[in-house]
ChimeraX commands (.cxc) that place a marker at each C-alpha (Angstrom):
marker #1 position -35.58,16.69,-20.66 radius 0.5
marker #1 position -35.46,19.73,-18.38 radius 0.5
marker #1 position -33.46,19.53,-15.15 radius 0.5
marker #1 position -31.90,22.51,-13.36 radius 0.5
marker #1 position -28.41,22.70,-11.87 radius 0.5
marker #1 position -29.96,23.04,-8.43 radius 0.5
marker #1 position -31.90,19.83,-8.94 radius 0.5
marker #1 position -28.73,18.09,-10.04 radius 0.5
marker #1 position -26.94,19.30,-6.91 radius 0.5
marker #1 position -29.83,18.00,-4.82 radius 0.5
marker #1 position -29.61,14.60,-6.51 radius 0.5
marker #1 position -25.86,14.46,-5.91 radius 0.5
marker #1 position -26.52,15.24,-2.23 radius 0.5
marker #1 position -29.06,12.40,-2.18 radius 0.5
marker #1 position -26.53,9.98,-3.67 radius 0.5
marker #1 position -23.91,10.96,-1.09 radius 0.5
marker #1 position -26.11,11.02,2.03 radius 0.5
marker #1 position -28.52,8.19,1.23 radius 0.5
marker #1 position -31.37,10.21,2.72 radius 0.5
marker #1 position -33.88,12.71,1.34 radius 0.5
marker #1 position -33.92,14.51,4.70 radius 0.5
marker #1 position -30.11,14.81,4.81 radius 0.5
marker #1 position -29.99,15.88,1.17 radius 0.5
marker #1 position -32.55,18.58,1.93 radius 0.5
marker #1 position -30.47,19.80,4.86 radius 0.5
marker #1 position -27.35,19.86,2.68 radius 0.5
marker #1 position -29.14,22.03,0.12 radius 0.5
marker #1 position -30.88,24.16,2.79 radius 0.5
marker #1 position -34.41,23.33,1.64 radius 0.5
marker #1 position -37.32,21.64,3.40 radius 0.5
marker #1 position -37.84,17.89,3.11 radius 0.5
marker #1 position -41.14,18.28,1.17 radius 0.5
marker #1 position -39.42,20.64,-1.28 radius 0.5
marker #1 position -36.58,18.17,-1.76 radius 0.5
marker #1 position -39.01,15.30,-2.33 radius 0.5
marker #1 position -40.92,17.32,-4.92 radius 0.5
marker #1 position -37.73,18.34,-6.71 radius 0.5
marker #1 position -36.43,14.76,-6.79 radius 0.5
marker #1 position -39.77,13.56,-8.14 radius 0.5
marker #1 position -39.48,16.13,-10.95 radius 0.5
marker #1 position -36.01,14.83,-11.81 radius 0.5
marker #1 position -37.30,11.23,-11.97 radius 0.5
marker #1 position -40.21,12.30,-14.16 radius 0.5
marker #1 position -37.88,14.24,-16.47 radius 0.5
marker #1 position -35.61,11.21,-16.88 radius 0.5
marker #1 position -38.54,8.83,-17.26 radius 0.5
marker #1 position -36.94,6.06,-15.19 radius 0.5
marker #1 position -36.81,5.22,-11.46 radius 0.5
marker #1 position -33.65,6.80,-10.06 radius 0.5
marker #1 position -33.73,5.45,-6.52 radius 0.5
marker #1 position -35.64,3.24,-4.12 radius 0.5
marker #1 position -35.98,3.29,-0.35 radius 0.5
marker #1 position -35.04,0.09,1.48 radius 0.5
marker #1 position -34.98,-0.02,5.29 radius 0.5
marker #1 position -35.32,3.78,5.41 radius 0.5
marker #1 position -32.19,4.28,3.27 radius 0.5
marker #1 position -32.04,5.48,-0.30 radius 0.5
marker #1 position -30.40,3.17,-2.85 radius 0.5
marker #1 position -29.74,4.43,-6.37 radius 0.5
marker #1 position -30.82,2.40,-9.37 radius 0.5
marker #1 position -28.44,1.88,-12.30 radius 0.5
marker #1 position -29.99,4.93,-13.97 radius 0.5
marker #1 position -29.60,6.89,-10.74 radius 0.5
marker #1 position -25.93,6.02,-10.42 radius 0.5
marker #1 position -25.37,7.04,-14.03 radius 0.5
marker #1 position -27.20,10.33,-13.44 radius 0.5
marker #1 position -25.12,11.06,-10.31 radius 0.5
marker #1 position -21.90,10.46,-12.23 radius 0.5
marker #1 position -23.07,12.61,-15.14 radius 0.5
marker #1 position -24.27,15.36,-12.81 radius 0.5
marker #1 position -20.90,15.53,-11.06 radius 0.5
marker #1 position -19.11,15.80,-14.39 radius 0.5
marker #1 position -21.48,18.52,-15.63 radius 0.5
marker #1 position -21.21,20.59,-12.47 radius 0.5
marker #1 position -17.44,20.21,-12.38 radius 0.5
marker #1 position -17.22,21.51,-15.95 radius 0.5
marker #1 position -19.48,24.44,-15.13 radius 0.5
marker #1 position -17.51,25.34,-12.00 radius 0.5
marker #1 position -14.33,25.16,-14.07 radius 0.5
marker #1 position -15.86,27.57,-16.55 radius 0.5
marker #1 position -16.87,29.94,-13.75 radius 0.5
marker #1 position -13.34,29.85,-12.37 radius 0.5
marker #1 position -11.92,30.53,-15.83 radius 0.5
marker #1 position -14.19,33.58,-16.16 radius 0.5
marker #1 position -13.14,34.76,-12.71 radius 0.5
marker #1 position -9.51,34.30,-13.67 radius 0.5
marker #1 position -9.99,36.40,-16.79 radius 0.5
marker #1 position -11.64,39.08,-14.67 radius 0.5
marker #1 position -8.72,39.02,-12.27 radius 0.5
marker #1 position -10.72,37.36,-9.48 radius 0.5
marker #1 position -9.85,34.22,-7.53 radius 0.5
marker #1 position -13.06,32.99,-5.94 radius 0.5
marker #1 position -14.17,29.40,-6.33 radius 0.5
marker #1 position -14.22,26.02,-4.63 radius 0.5
marker #1 position -11.58,23.33,-4.20 radius 0.5
marker #1 position -12.45,19.75,-3.22 radius 0.5
marker #1 position -9.68,17.59,-1.77 radius 0.5
marker #1 position -9.88,13.98,-0.56 radius 0.5
marker #1 position -6.93,12.72,1.48 radius 0.5
marker #1 position -5.89,9.47,3.14 radius 0.5
marker #1 position -6.06,9.69,6.93 radius 0.5
marker #1 position -2.33,10.05,7.68 radius 0.5
marker #1 position -2.24,13.14,5.47 radius 0.5
marker #1 position -4.18,15.00,8.18 radius 0.5
marker #1 position -0.84,15.67,9.91 radius 0.5
marker #1 position 0.37,17.94,7.11 radius 0.5
marker #1 position -2.35,18.66,4.54 radius 0.5
marker #1 position -4.13,21.35,6.64 radius 0.5
marker #1 position -0.87,23.33,6.73 radius 0.5
marker #1 position -0.53,23.14,2.94 radius 0.5
marker #1 position -4.16,24.07,2.40 radius 0.5
marker #1 position -3.70,26.94,4.84 radius 0.5
marker #1 position -0.71,28.37,2.98 radius 0.5
marker #1 position -2.65,28.03,-0.29 radius 0.5
marker #1 position -5.67,29.84,1.16 radius 0.5
marker #1 position -3.47,32.70,2.36 radius 0.5
marker #1 position -2.53,33.23,-1.28 radius 0.5
marker #1 position -6.15,32.86,-2.43 radius 0.5
marker #1 position -8.34,34.00,0.48 radius 0.5
marker #1 position -11.61,33.99,-1.49 radius 0.5
marker #1 position -11.43,30.26,-2.25 radius 0.5
marker #1 position -13.61,27.80,-0.32 radius 0.5
marker #1 position -11.97,24.44,0.42 radius 0.5
marker #1 position -13.72,21.16,1.17 radius 0.5
marker #1 position -11.41,18.53,2.69 radius 0.5
marker #1 position -12.46,14.89,3.17 radius 0.5
marker #1 position -10.09,12.80,5.30 radius 0.5
marker #1 position -10.77,9.08,4.90 radius 0.5
marker #1 position -9.02,5.73,4.89 radius 0.5
marker #1 position -7.47,4.68,1.60 radius 0.5
marker #1 position -10.51,2.68,0.48 radius 0.5
marker #1 position -12.70,5.73,1.02 radius 0.5
marker #1 position -10.39,7.95,-1.03 radius 0.5
marker #1 position -10.24,5.38,-3.84 radius 0.5
marker #1 position -14.04,5.15,-3.88 radius 0.5
marker #1 position -14.33,8.92,-4.25 radius 0.5
marker #1 position -11.65,8.86,-6.94 radius 0.5
marker #1 position -13.56,6.24,-8.94 radius 0.5
marker #1 position -16.71,8.36,-8.69 radius 0.5
marker #1 position -14.85,11.59,-9.60 radius 0.5
marker #1 position -16.23,13.36,-6.53 radius 0.5
marker #1 position -13.28,15.68,-5.86 radius 0.5
marker #1 position -10.70,17.80,-7.67 radius 0.5
marker #1 position -7.52,16.39,-6.11 radius 0.5
marker #1 position -6.71,13.18,-4.23 radius 0.5
marker #1 position -3.84,12.69,-1.74 radius 0.5
marker #1 position -2.65,9.17,-0.87 radius 0.5
marker #1 position 0.49,7.10,-0.39 radius 0.5
marker #1 position -0.54,4.05,-2.43 radius 0.5
marker #1 position -2.51,5.10,-5.54 radius 0.5
marker #1 position -4.66,2.41,-7.18 radius 0.5
marker #1 position -3.86,0.98,-10.59 radius 0.5
marker #1 position -6.09,3.34,-12.54 radius 0.5
marker #1 position -5.39,5.71,-15.44 radius 0.5
marker #1 position -4.16,8.58,-13.28 radius 0.5
marker #1 position -2.15,11.74,-13.52 radius 0.5
marker #1 position 0.24,11.04,-10.65 radius 0.5
marker #1 position 2.95,13.18,-9.05 radius 0.5
marker #1 position 5.02,12.55,-5.90 radius 0.5
marker #1 position 5.24,15.60,-3.64 radius 0.5
marker #1 position 6.53,14.38,-0.27 radius 0.5
marker #1 position 8.35,11.50,1.39 radius 0.5
marker #1 position 6.37,9.30,3.78 radius 0.5
marker #1 position 8.89,7.22,5.79 radius 0.5
marker #1 position 7.38,4.35,7.78 radius 0.5
marker #1 position 9.15,3.54,11.05 radius 0.5
marker #1 position 8.97,0.98,13.83 radius 0.5
marker #1 position 7.97,2.39,17.20 radius 0.5
marker #1 position 8.09,1.02,20.75 radius 0.5
marker #1 position 7.04,2.25,24.16 radius 0.5
marker #1 position 9.45,4.83,25.55 radius 0.5
marker #1 position 10.59,2.46,28.30 radius 0.5
marker #1 position 10.80,-0.71,26.21 radius 0.5
marker #1 position 14.02,-2.65,26.82 radius 0.5
marker #1 position 15.19,-3.03,23.24 radius 0.5
marker #1 position 18.58,-2.33,21.71 radius 0.5
marker #1 position 19.39,0.71,19.64 radius 0.5
marker #1 position 20.12,-1.25,16.46 radius 0.5
marker #1 position 18.00,-4.32,15.74 radius 0.5
marker #1 position 17.75,-6.95,13.04 radius 0.5
marker #1 position 14.41,-8.42,11.99 radius 0.5
marker #1 position 15.45,-11.69,13.60 radius 0.5
marker #1 position 15.80,-9.88,16.94 radius 0.5
marker #1 position 12.19,-8.68,16.86 radius 0.5
marker #1 position 10.55,-11.79,15.40 radius 0.5
marker #1 position 9.08,-12.71,18.81 radius 0.5
marker #1 position 7.63,-9.23,19.39 radius 0.5
marker #1 position 3.92,-8.58,19.00 radius 0.5
marker #1 position 3.01,-6.09,16.28 radius 0.5
marker #1 position 0.26,-3.50,16.11 radius 0.5
marker #1 position -0.49,-2.44,12.54 radius 0.5
marker #1 position -2.93,-0.37,10.51 radius 0.5
marker #1 position -6.01,-2.07,9.12 radius 0.5
marker #1 position -5.71,-4.16,5.91 radius 0.5
marker #1 position -6.24,-1.98,2.84 radius 0.5
marker #1 position -4.67,1.15,4.29 radius 0.5
marker #1 position -1.69,2.60,2.43 radius 0.5
marker #1 position 0.58,2.14,5.45 radius 0.5
marker #1 position -0.45,-1.50,5.85 radius 0.5
marker #1 position 0.01,-2.25,2.15 radius 0.5
marker #1 position 3.54,-0.82,2.17 radius 0.5
marker #1 position 4.36,-2.65,5.42 radius 0.5
marker #1 position 3.07,-6.01,4.18 radius 0.5
marker #1 position 5.05,-5.68,0.95 radius 0.5
marker #1 position 8.19,-4.77,2.86 radius 0.5
marker #1 position 7.92,-7.76,5.20 radius 0.5
marker #1 position 7.01,-10.13,2.36 radius 0.5
marker #1 position 10.13,-9.15,0.40 radius 0.5
marker #1 position 12.21,-10.04,3.44 radius 0.5
marker #1 position 10.21,-13.21,4.18 radius 0.5
marker #1 position 9.41,-11.87,7.62 radius 0.5
marker #1 position 6.11,-12.80,9.24 radius 0.5
marker #1 position 5.22,-10.42,12.07 radius 0.5
marker #1 position 3.09,-11.63,14.94 radius 0.5
marker #1 position 0.19,-9.23,14.35 radius 0.5
marker #1 position -1.91,-9.07,17.50 radius 0.5
marker #1 position -3.85,-5.85,16.94 radius 0.5
marker #1 position -5.05,-3.86,13.90 radius 0.5
marker #1 position -6.36,-0.32,14.16 radius 0.5
marker #1 position -7.87,2.15,11.73 radius 0.5
marker #1 position -6.06,5.15,13.16 radius 0.5
marker #1 position -2.49,6.15,13.93 radius 0.5
marker #1 position -3.54,7.54,17.30 radius 0.5
marker #1 position -4.88,4.15,18.40 radius 0.5
marker #1 position -1.62,2.47,17.36 radius 0.5
marker #1 position 0.44,5.03,19.28 radius 0.5
marker #1 position -1.65,4.56,22.42 radius 0.5
marker #1 position -1.43,0.76,22.22 radius 0.5
marker #1 position 2.33,0.89,21.68 radius 0.5
marker #1 position 2.77,3.37,24.55 radius 0.5
marker #1 position 0.81,0.96,26.77 radius 0.5
marker #1 position 3.38,-1.76,26.02 radius 0.5
marker #1 position 1.12,-3.94,23.90 radius 0.5
marker #1 position 3.66,-4.37,21.12 radius 0.5
marker #1 position 5.64,-2.69,18.37 radius 0.5
marker #1 position 3.97,-0.51,15.76 radius 0.5
marker #1 position 4.72,0.49,12.20 radius 0.5
marker #1 position 3.59,4.01,11.50 radius 0.5
marker #1 position 4.32,7.05,9.34 radius 0.5
marker #1 position 6.87,9.42,10.81 radius 0.5
marker #1 position 4.37,12.20,10.06 radius 0.5
marker #1 position 2.13,10.76,12.78 radius 0.5
marker #1 position 4.85,11.17,15.44 radius 0.5
marker #1 position 5.18,14.95,15.43 radius 0.5
marker #1 position 3.84,15.33,18.97 radius 0.5
marker #1 position 4.36,11.80,20.32 radius 0.5
marker #1 position 6.41,11.75,23.55 radius 0.5
marker #1 position 5.50,8.35,25.00 radius 0.5
marker #1 position 6.91,6.24,22.14 radius 0.5
marker #1 position 10.29,6.09,20.43 radius 0.5
marker #1 position 11.48,5.15,16.96 radius 0.5
marker #1 position 13.57,1.98,16.77 radius 0.5
marker #1 position 16.55,1.54,14.49 radius 0.5
marker #1 position 15.45,-1.67,12.74 radius 0.5
marker #1 position 17.05,-3.39,9.75 radius 0.5
marker #1 position 15.35,-2.29,6.51 radius 0.5
marker #1 position 13.58,0.69,8.13 radius 0.5
marker #1 position 12.37,3.27,7.53 radius 0.5
marker #1 position 10.31,1.88,4.68 radius 0.5
marker #1 position 10.52,4.21,1.72 radius 0.5
marker #1 position 7.00,5.43,0.96 radius 0.5
marker #1 position 5.81,8.61,-0.73 radius 0.5
marker #1 position 2.81,10.89,-0.86 radius 0.5
marker #1 position 1.14,11.25,-4.24 radius 0.5
marker #1 position -1.24,13.86,-5.62 radius 0.5
marker #1 position -3.45,12.25,-8.25 radius 0.5
marker #1 position -6.49,12.77,-10.43 radius 0.5
marker #1 position -7.94,10.87,-13.40 radius 0.5
marker #1 position -6.03,11.57,-16.61 radius 0.5
marker #1 position -9.30,12.24,-18.40 radius 0.5
marker #1 position -10.22,14.92,-15.84 radius 0.5
marker #1 position -9.67,18.54,-16.84 radius 0.5
marker #1 position -8.50,20.33,-13.71 radius 0.5
marker #1 position -10.13,23.64,-12.89 radius 0.5
marker #1 position -7.76,26.64,-12.60 radius 0.5
marker #1 position -8.00,26.46,-8.80 radius 0.5
marker #1 position -7.30,22.71,-8.67 radius 0.5
marker #1 position -4.35,23.12,-11.05 radius 0.5
marker #1 position -3.00,25.96,-8.89 radius 0.5
marker #1 position -3.34,23.86,-5.73 radius 0.5
marker #1 position -1.54,20.92,-7.35 radius 0.5
marker #1 position 1.31,23.26,-8.32 radius 0.5
marker #1 position 1.33,24.65,-4.77 radius 0.5
marker #1 position 1.67,21.15,-3.31 radius 0.5
marker #1 position 4.59,20.27,-5.57 radius 0.5
marker #1 position 6.36,23.53,-4.74 radius 0.5
marker #1 position 5.77,23.82,-0.98 radius 0.5
marker #1 position 5.23,20.33,0.47 radius 0.5
marker #1 position 8.74,19.93,1.83 radius 0.5
marker #1 position 8.96,23.40,3.33 radius 0.5
marker #1 position 8.27,24.23,7.01 radius 0.5
marker link #1:1,2 radius 0.2
marker link #1:2,3 radius 0.2
marker link #1:3,4 radius 0.2
marker link #1:4,5 radius 0.2
marker link #1:5,6 radius 0.2
marker link #1:6,7 radius 0.2
marker link #1:7,8 radius 0.2
marker link #1:8,9 radius 0.2
marker link #1:9,10 radius 0.2
marker link #1:10,11 radius 0.2
marker link #1:11,12 radius 0.2
marker link #1:12,13 radius 0.2
marker link #1:13,14 radius 0.2
marker link #1:14,15 radius 0.2
marker link #1:15,16 radius 0.2
marker link #1:16,17 radius 0.2
marker link #1:17,18 radius 0.2
marker link #1:18,19 radius 0.2
marker link #1:19,20 radius 0.2
marker link #1:20,21 radius 0.2
marker link #1:21,22 radius 0.2
marker link #1:22,23 radius 0.2
marker link #1:23,24 radius 0.2
marker link #1:24,25 radius 0.2
marker link #1:25,26 radius 0.2
marker link #1:26,27 radius 0.2
marker link #1:27,28 radius 0.2
marker link #1:28,29 radius 0.2
marker link #1:29,30 radius 0.2
marker link #1:30,31 radius 0.2
marker link #1:31,32 radius 0.2
marker link #1:32,33 radius 0.2
marker link #1:33,34 radius 0.2
marker link #1:34,35 radius 0.2
marker link #1:35,36 radius 0.2
marker link #1:36,37 radius 0.2
marker link #1:37,38 radius 0.2
marker link #1:38,39 radius 0.2
marker link #1:39,40 radius 0.2
marker link #1:40,41 radius 0.2
marker link #1:41,42 radius 0.2
marker link #1:42,43 radius 0.2
marker link #1:43,44 radius 0.2
marker link #1:44,45 radius 0.2
marker link #1:45,46 radius 0.2
marker link #1:46,47 radius 0.2
marker link #1:47,48 radius 0.2
marker link #1:48,49 radius 0.2
marker link #1:49,50 radius 0.2
marker link #1:50,51 radius 0.2
marker link #1:51,52 radius 0.2
marker link #1:52,53 radius 0.2
marker link #1:53,54 radius 0.2
marker link #1:54,55 radius 0.2
marker link #1:55,56 radius 0.2
marker link #1:56,57 radius 0.2
marker link #1:57,58 radius 0.2
marker link #1:58,59 radius 0.2
marker link #1:59,60 radius 0.2
marker link #1:60,61 radius 0.2
marker link #1:61,62 radius 0.2
marker link #1:62,63 radius 0.2
marker link #1:63,64 radius 0.2
marker link #1:64,65 radius 0.2
marker link #1:65,66 radius 0.2
marker link #1:66,67 radius 0.2
marker link #1:67,68 radius 0.2
marker link #1:68,69 radius 0.2
marker link #1:69,70 radius 0.2
marker link #1:70,71 radius 0.2
marker link #1:71,72 radius 0.2
marker link #1:72,73 radius 0.2
marker link #1:73,74 radius 0.2
marker link #1:74,75 radius 0.2
marker link #1:75,76 radius 0.2
marker link #1:76,77 radius 0.2
marker link #1:77,78 radius 0.2
marker link #1:78,79 radius 0.2
marker link #1:79,80 radius 0.2
marker link #1:80,81 radius 0.2
marker link #1:81,82 radius 0.2
marker link #1:82,83 radius 0.2
marker link #1:83,84 radius 0.2
marker link #1:84,85 radius 0.2
marker link #1:85,86 radius 0.2
marker link #1:86,87 radius 0.2
marker link #1:87,88 radius 0.2
marker link #1:88,89 radius 0.2
marker link #1:89,90 radius 0.2
marker link #1:90,91 radius 0.2
marker link #1:91,92 radius 0.2
marker link #1:92,93 radius 0.2
marker link #1:93,94 radius 0.2
marker link #1:94,95 radius 0.2
marker link #1:95,96 radius 0.2
marker link #1:96,97 radius 0.2
marker link #1:97,98 radius 0.2
marker link #1:98,99 radius 0.2
marker link #1:99,100 radius 0.2
marker link #1:100,101 radius 0.2
marker link #1:101,102 radius 0.2
marker link #1:102,103 radius 0.2
marker link #1:103,104 radius 0.2
marker link #1:104,105 radius 0.2
marker link #1:105,106 radius 0.2
marker link #1:106,107 radius 0.2
marker link #1:107,108 radius 0.2
marker link #1:108,109 radius 0.2
marker link #1:109,110 radius 0.2
marker link #1:110,111 radius 0.2
marker link #1:111,112 radius 0.2
marker link #1:112,113 radius 0.2
marker link #1:113,114 radius 0.2
marker link #1:114,115 radius 0.2
marker link #1:115,116 radius 0.2
marker link #1:116,117 radius 0.2
marker link #1:117,118 radius 0.2
marker link #1:118,119 radius 0.2
marker link #1:119,120 radius 0.2
marker link #1:120,121 radius 0.2
marker link #1:121,122 radius 0.2
marker link #1:122,123 radius 0.2
marker link #1:123,124 radius 0.2
marker link #1:124,125 radius 0.2
marker link #1:125,126 radius 0.2
marker link #1:126,127 radius 0.2
marker link #1:127,128 radius 0.2
marker link #1:128,129 radius 0.2
marker link #1:129,130 radius 0.2
marker link #1:130,131 radius 0.2
marker link #1:131,132 radius 0.2
marker link #1:132,133 radius 0.2
marker link #1:133,134 radius 0.2
marker link #1:134,135 radius 0.2
marker link #1:135,136 radius 0.2
marker link #1:136,137 radius 0.2
marker link #1:137,138 radius 0.2
marker link #1:138,139 radius 0.2
marker link #1:139,140 radius 0.2
marker link #1:140,141 radius 0.2
marker link #1:141,142 radius 0.2
marker link #1:142,143 radius 0.2
marker link #1:143,144 radius 0.2
marker link #1:144,145 radius 0.2
marker link #1:145,146 radius 0.2
marker link #1:146,147 radius 0.2
marker link #1:147,148 radius 0.2
marker link #1:148,149 radius 0.2
marker link #1:149,150 radius 0.2
marker link #1:150,151 radius 0.2
marker link #1:151,152 radius 0.2
marker link #1:152,153 radius 0.2
marker link #1:153,154 radius 0.2
marker link #1:154,155 radius 0.2
marker link #1:155,156 radius 0.2
marker link #1:156,157 radius 0.2
marker link #1:157,158 radius 0.2
marker link #1:158,159 radius 0.2
marker link #1:159,160 radius 0.2
marker link #1:160,161 radius 0.2
marker link #1:161,162 radius 0.2
marker link #1:162,163 radius 0.2
marker link #1:163,164 radius 0.2
marker link #1:164,165 radius 0.2
marker link #1:165,166 radius 0.2
marker link #1:166,167 radius 0.2
marker link #1:167,168 radius 0.2
marker link #1:168,169 radius 0.2
marker link #1:169,170 radius 0.2
marker link #1:170,171 radius 0.2
marker link #1:171,172 radius 0.2
marker link #1:172,173 radius 0.2
marker link #1:173,174 radius 0.2
marker link #1:174,175 radius 0.2
marker link #1:175,176 radius 0.2
marker link #1:176,177 radius 0.2
marker link #1:177,178 radius 0.2
marker link #1:178,179 radius 0.2
marker link #1:179,180 radius 0.2
marker link #1:180,181 radius 0.2
marker link #1:181,182 radius 0.2
marker link #1:182,183 radius 0.2
marker link #1:183,184 radius 0.2
marker link #1:184,185 radius 0.2
marker link #1:185,186 radius 0.2
marker link #1:186,187 radius 0.2
marker link #1:187,188 radius 0.2
marker link #1:188,189 radius 0.2
marker link #1:189,190 radius 0.2
marker link #1:190,191 radius 0.2
marker link #1:191,192 radius 0.2
marker link #1:192,193 radius 0.2
marker link #1:193,194 radius 0.2
marker link #1:194,195 radius 0.2
marker link #1:195,196 radius 0.2
marker link #1:196,197 radius 0.2
marker link #1:197,198 radius 0.2
marker link #1:198,199 radius 0.2
marker link #1:199,200 radius 0.2
marker link #1:200,201 radius 0.2
marker link #1:201,202 radius 0.2
marker link #1:202,203 radius 0.2
marker link #1:203,204 radius 0.2
marker link #1:204,205 radius 0.2
marker link #1:205,206 radius 0.2
marker link #1:206,207 radius 0.2
marker link #1:207,208 radius 0.2
marker link #1:208,209 radius 0.2
marker link #1:209,210 radius 0.2
marker link #1:210,211 radius 0.2
marker link #1:211,212 radius 0.2
marker link #1:212,213 radius 0.2
marker link #1:213,214 radius 0.2
marker link #1:214,215 radius 0.2
marker link #1:215,216 radius 0.2
marker link #1:216,217 radius 0.2
marker link #1:217,218 radius 0.2
marker link #1:218,219 radius 0.2
marker link #1:219,220 radius 0.2
marker link #1:220,221 radius 0.2
marker link #1:221,222 radius 0.2
marker link #1:222,223 radius 0.2
marker link #1:223,224 radius 0.2
marker link #1:224,225 radius 0.2
marker link #1:225,226 radius 0.2
marker link #1:226,227 radius 0.2
marker link #1:227,228 radius 0.2
marker link #1:228,229 radius 0.2
marker link #1:229,230 radius 0.2
marker link #1:230,231 radius 0.2
marker link #1:231,232 radius 0.2
marker link #1:232,233 radius 0.2
marker link #1:233,234 radius 0.2
marker link #1:234,235 radius 0.2
marker link #1:235,236 radius 0.2
marker link #1:236,237 radius 0.2
marker link #1:237,238 radius 0.2
marker link #1:238,239 radius 0.2
marker link #1:239,240 radius 0.2
marker link #1:240,241 radius 0.2
marker link #1:241,242 radius 0.2
marker link #1:242,243 radius 0.2
marker link #1:243,244 radius 0.2
marker link #1:244,245 radius 0.2
marker link #1:245,246 radius 0.2
marker link #1:246,247 radius 0.2
marker link #1:247,248 radius 0.2
marker link #1:248,249 radius 0.2
marker link #1:249,250 radius 0.2
marker link #1:250,251 radius 0.2
marker link #1:251,252 radius 0.2
marker link #1:252,253 radius 0.2
marker link #1:253,254 radius 0.2
marker link #1:254,255 radius 0.2
marker link #1:255,256 radius 0.2
marker link #1:256,257 radius 0.2
marker link #1:257,258 radius 0.2
marker link #1:258,259 radius 0.2
marker link #1:259,260 radius 0.2
marker link #1:260,261 radius 0.2
marker link #1:261,262 radius 0.2
marker link #1:262,263 radius 0.2
marker link #1:263,264 radius 0.2
marker link #1:264,265 radius 0.2
marker link #1:265,266 radius 0.2
marker link #1:266,267 radius 0.2
marker link #1:267,268 radius 0.2
marker link #1:268,269 radius 0.2
marker link #1:269,270 radius 0.2
marker link #1:270,271 radius 0.2
marker link #1:271,272 radius 0.2
marker link #1:272,273 radius 0.2
marker link #1:273,274 radius 0.2
marker link #1:274,275 radius 0.2
marker link #1:275,276 radius 0.2
marker link #1:276,277 radius 0.2
marker link #1:277,278 radius 0.2
marker link #1:278,279 radius 0.2
marker link #1:279,280 radius 0.2
marker link #1:280,281 radius 0.2
marker link #1:281,282 radius 0.2
marker link #1:282,283 radius 0.2
marker link #1:283,284 radius 0.2
marker link #1:284,285 radius 0.2
marker link #1:285,286 radius 0.2
marker link #1:286,287 radius 0.2
marker link #1:287,288 radius 0.2
marker link #1:288,289 radius 0.2
marker link #1:289,290 radius 0.2
marker link #1:290,291 radius 0.2
view
C-alpha cells in the first residue's frame, strides 16, 4: 500500500470539511487534482473510504479509521520534525489548540505571550462549544484542549486557572446587595445551552441546593446572555471572564455564588505531546494567572 503524506493530509481535510471542493481549497490544489488523489488513496486501501449523499461526503467505517490513523501518523511525524528542530536549536513548528468558547476571553493573550517567546511557531486555535471540543478530543485532532468541564475519558488533566461563575442582573435592576436563593426564586433566568461547561456547573450547583430556576431563555454565547440580561429579560449565570468589558450589567451577591469552577488543560494520556505542545502546556501552567 503506497500513500503519501500529502494524500493523507488531503484525506484528513476531506473528513473535516465533508467536501472534495473544500478539501481541495484547504490543500491549495484544484478539485480535479483532489478527486484524482482521493481515488488513488481508495484504490491503495482497496475499500470504499467515503460516499456522497445529498452533495456531502460521509466517511465509511474504513474511512473513519483511515482518518484517525492518518492524524496519528502525521502528529508523530510533526513531533519528530519538532524534535529535530529542537536539537538544531530551532523553534519552528505548529501548535493546534481547541478551546471551549468562554476561553476566548483569555486564551488569545496566553497564546500571544507564548508566540512572543517562540515567534516562528504557527498556532491554530479552534474556539467551540464544549461538545465541539470533546468531539475533537475524541478524534485526537489537536495538541491541547482547554475546557472547564473535561469529559470522563483517560486524560492527562491539569488545572491552570479559576473560572468563577456569577449571577448578573441589569445595571438598573432593583435587587438587594446580598440575596438568598429564596429571594430570587421568582426571577427569570437566562442560561447557557445544555451541554456547555457553564451550564453543567450551574445545573449541578442548583441541584445540590434543591433550587429550580425559572429558565426562560438559553443561549449558546455569553454575549447573547449579557445582552438579554442588560435588556431586563432576567438574571444570568456567566463566567466572570466574560464580564471584562461589560458596563450594562452588574454582578449580584447571591448565596452560594460565585460557583467554584476551573479551567483545565487536557490531552489523552496515550498521546505523546510534541515539544511545542509540551512547552505551551508548561507556559499555560506558569502564566495563566498573570496579567
